[in-house]
KOLMARMAR-262559 format. One line per field, with one value per atom (N, C-alpha, C, O, CB): chain; atom name; x, y, z. Coordinates in steps of 0.1 Angstrom, whole numbers, plus 5000, padded with zeros to 4 digits. Glycine has a CB too. Layout:
KOLMARMAR-262559
c <- c(A_...)
a <- c(CA_...)
x <- c(X_...)
y <- c(Y_...)
z <- c(Z_...)
end
This chain:
KOLMARMAR-262559
c <- c(A_A_A_A_A_A_A_A_A_A_A_A_A_A_A_A_A_A_A_A_A_A_A_A_A_A_A_A_A_A_A_A_A_A_A_A_A_A_A_A_A_A_A_A_A_A_A_A_A_A_A_A_A_A_A_A_A_A_A_A_A_A_A_A_A_A_A_A_A_A_A_A_A_A_A_A_A_A_A_A_A_A_A_A_A_A_A_A_A_A_A_A_A_A_A_A_A_A_A_A_A_A_A_A_A_A_A_A_A_A_A_A_A_A_A_A_A_A_A_A_A_A_A_A_A_A_A_A_A_A_A_A_A_A_A_A_A_A_A_A_A_A_A_A_A_A_A_A_A_A_A_A_A_A_A_A_A_A_A_A_A_A_A_A_A_A_A_A_A_A_A_A_A_A_A_A_A_A_A_A_A_A_A_A_A_A_A_A_A_A_A_A_A_A_A_A_A_A_A_A_A_A_A_A_A_A_A_A_A_A_A_A_A_A_A_A_A_A_A_A_A_A_A_A_A_A_A_A_A_A_A_A_A_A_A_A_A_A_A_A_A_A_A_A_A_A_A_A_A_A_A_A_A_A_A_A_A_A_A_A_A_A_A_A_A_A_A_A_A_A_A_A_A_A_A_A_A_A_A_A_A_A_A_A_A_A_A_A_A_A_A_A_A_A_A_A_A_A_A_A)
a <- c(N_CA_C_O_CB_N_CA_C_O_CB_N_CA_C_O_CB_N_CA_C_O_CB_N_CA_C_O_CB_N_CA_C_O_CB_N_CA_C_O_CB_N_CA_C_O_CB_N_CA_C_O_CB_N_CA_C_O_CB_N_CA_C_O_CB_N_CA_C_O_CB_N_CA_C_O_CB_N_CA_C_O_CB_N_CA_C_O_CB_N_CA_C_O_CB_N_CA_C_O_CB_N_CA_C_O_CB_N_CA_C_O_CB_N_CA_C_O_CB_N_CA_C_O_CB_N_CA_C_O_CB_N_CA_C_O_CB_N_CA_C_O_CB_N_CA_C_O_CB_N_CA_C_O_CB_N_CA_C_O_CB_N_CA_C_O_CB_N_CA_C_O_CB_N_CA_C_O_CB_N_CA_C_O_CB_N_CA_C_O_CB_N_CA_C_O_CB_N_CA_C_O_CB_N_CA_C_O_CB_N_CA_C_O_CB_N_CA_C_O_CB_N_CA_C_O_CB_N_CA_C_O_CB_N_CA_C_O_CB_N_CA_C_O_CB_N_CA_C_O_CB_N_CA_C_O_CB_N_CA_C_O_CB_N_CA_C_O_CB_N_CA_C_O_CB_N_CA_C_O_CB_N_CA_C_O_CB_N_CA_C_O_CB_N_CA_C_O_CB_N_CA_C_O_CB_N_CA_C_O_CB_N_CA_C_O_CB_N_CA_C_O_CB_N_CA_C_O_CB_N_CA_C_O_CB_N_CA_C_O_CB_N_CA_C_O_CB_N_CA_C_O_CB_N_CA_C_O_CB)
x <- c(8712_8701_8698_8697_8689_8695_8691_8677_8670_8690_8674_8661_8650_8651_8661_8640_8629_8619_8615_8622_8616_8607_8594_8595_8614_8584_8572_8574_8580_8560_8569_8571_8562_8565_8569_8552_8543_8548_8550_8529_8549_8552_8567_8571_8544_8575_8589_8594_8606_8595_8585_8588_8592_8587_8577_8602_8606_8595_8587_8619_8595_8586_8590_8602_8584_8581_8583_8579_8571_8576_8584_8581_8566_8563_8587_8558_8544_8535_8523_8539_8541_8533_8526_8531_8542_8514_8507_8512_8511_8491_8518_8524_8515_8512_8539_8512_8505_8514_8522_8494_8512_8520_8509_8501_8530_8509_8499_8505_8516_8494_8498_8501_8515_8522_8500_8520_8533_8545_8556_8534_8542_8553_8559_8556_8548_8568_8575_8583_8586_8583_8588_8596_8588_8594_8604_8575_8566_8557_8546_8557_8562_8554_8551_8560_8562_8539_8535_8528_8523_8526_8527_8518_8504_8500_8520_8497_8483_8475_8467_8476_8477_8470_8473_8465_8472_8486_8490_8483_8480_8506_8482_8475_8460_8455_8476_8454_8440_8438_8429_8434_8447_8447_8449_8442_8457_8458_8461_8448_8444_8472_8442_8430_8418_8411_8425_8417_8406_8408_8398_8405_8421_8423_8424_8425_8436_8423_8423_8409_8409_8426_8399_8385_8380_8387_8376_8368_8362_8355_8343_8352_8362_8357_8358_8367_8364_8350_8351_8344_8334_8346_8348_8341_8330_8331_8352_8319_8308_8301_8301_8298_8296_8288_8275_8270_8287_8268_8255_8245_8237_8250_8247_8238_8240_8231_8241_8253_8256_8250_8245_8271_8251_8246_8231_8226_8250_8224_8210_8206_8196_8204_8213_8210_8213_8205_8219_8223_8226_8215_8211_8240_8211_8200_8187_8179_8198_8184_8172_8173_8162_8170_8185_8187_8186_8186_8200_8187_8187_8173_8171_8191)
y <- c(5913_5923_5925_5916_5918_5937_5941_5934_5931_5956_5933_5928_5938_5950_5925_5933_5941_5943_5933_5935_5955_5958_5966_5973_5966_5964_5971_5986_5990_5966_5995_6009_6015_6026_6017_6007_6012_6008_6016_6007_5995_5990_5987_5985_5977_5988_5986_5972_5970_5996_5962_5948_5942_5945_5941_5933_5926_5917_5912_5917_5917_5908_5893_5891_5911_5885_5870_5864_5869_5864_5852_5844_5843_5844_5831_5841_5839_5851_5850_5828_5863_5875_5879_5877_5887_5885_5892_5906_5913_5891_5910_5923_5932_5927_5922_5944_5953_5963_5969_5960_5965_5975_5983_5978_5968_5996_6005_6013_6019_6015_6013_6020_6017_6025_6035_6005_6000_6006_6005_6004_6012_6018_6008_6007_6030_6000_5989_5993_5985_5980_6005_6010_6014_6016_6023_6014_6017_6005_6007_6029_5993_5981_5980_5983_5968_5975_5973_5960_5954_5985_5955_5943_5947_5958_5939_5937_5941_5946_5955_5928_5940_5945_5959_5967_5935_5962_5976_5986_5997_5977_5982_5990_5992_6003_5984_5982_5983_5991_5999_5969_5990_5998_6012_6021_5993_6015_6029_6035_6046_6029_6027_6032_6035_6045_6023_6026_6027_6039_6045_6014_6043_6054_6067_6078_6052_6067_6080_6087_6099_6077_6080_6085_6085_6080_6078_6090_6089_6076_6075_6101_6065_6052_6047_6052_6042_6039_6032_6019_6017_6041_6010_5997_5998_6005_5986_5991_5992_5978_5971_6003_5975_5963_5964_5975_5958_5952_5952_5960_5967_5938_5957_5964_5979_5987_5959_5983_5998_6004_6015_6000_5996_6001_6003_6013_5991_5993_5994_6006_6014_5982_6009_6020_6033_6042_6020_6034_6047_6049_6061_6046_6039_6040_6045_6052_6027_6040_6044_6059_6065_6035_6064_6077_6087_6099_6078_6083_6092_6098_6107_6085)
z <- c(4342_4343_4358_4366_4335_4361_4375_4378_4369_4377_4391_4395_4391_4394_4410_4384_4380_4391_4398_4367_4394_4405_4401_4391_4416_4408_4406_4409_4419_4415_4400_4402_4413_4417_4389_4417_4427_4441_4450_4424_4443_4457_4459_4470_4460_4448_4448_4451_4453_4458_4452_4454_4441_4431_4461_4442_4429_4424_4431_4432_4410_4404_4406_4405_4389_4408_4408_4395_4388_4421_4394_4381_4378_4366_4382_4388_4386_4388_4388_4394_4390_4391_4378_4367_4396_4380_4369_4369_4379_4370_4357_4356_4346_4335_4351_4350_4342_4335_4342_4350_4322_4315_4308_4300_4304_4311_4305_4293_4294_4316_4282_4270_4265_4260_4273_4267_4262_4269_4265_4248_4281_4289_4298_4310_4297_4293_4300_4312_4321_4291_4311_4322_4335_4346_4318_4334_4345_4349_4353_4342_4346_4349_4364_4373_4344_4367_4381_4382_4373_4385_4395_4398_4394_4396_4413_4389_4385_4397_4396_4379_4409_4421_4425_4429_4433_4423_4426_4416_4420_4424_4404_4394_4398_4397_4380_4401_4405_4418_4419_4408_4427_4440_4436_4442_4450_4427_4423_4416_4420_4413_4407_4401_4411_4410_4390_4420_4430_4439_4443_4439_4442_4450_4443_4449_4457_4430_4422_4423_4420_4407_4426_4426_4440_4449_4416_4442_4455_4457_4460_4457_4456_4458_4472_4479_4448_4476_4489_4489_4481_4501_4498_4499_4509_4519_4503_4506_4515_4516_4506_4510_4527_4528_4522_4519_4543_4519_4514_4523_4518_4511_4536_4546_4545_4545_4560_4544_4543_4531_4531_4544_4520_4507_4508_4503_4495_4513_4515_4523_4520_4521_4534_4543_4536_4537_4556_4528_4521_4510_4508_4514_4504_4493_4500_4494_4486_4512_4519_4523_4524_4531_4526_4530_4519_4521_4538_4507_4495_4493_4484_4482)
end
């Protein structure tokens, strides 16, 4: 069998990787972190510090 690779980052899966399969589509398996990164980038999400969050809330 060929080396199985993540459809997102193209790196081979390792024995201890957590692999995400969505809707039973095993041909599109990805590392769980790649899936989370993909979901986070689909929307207008961003990371912010607690200080930054407080400042933004004060500005509303």
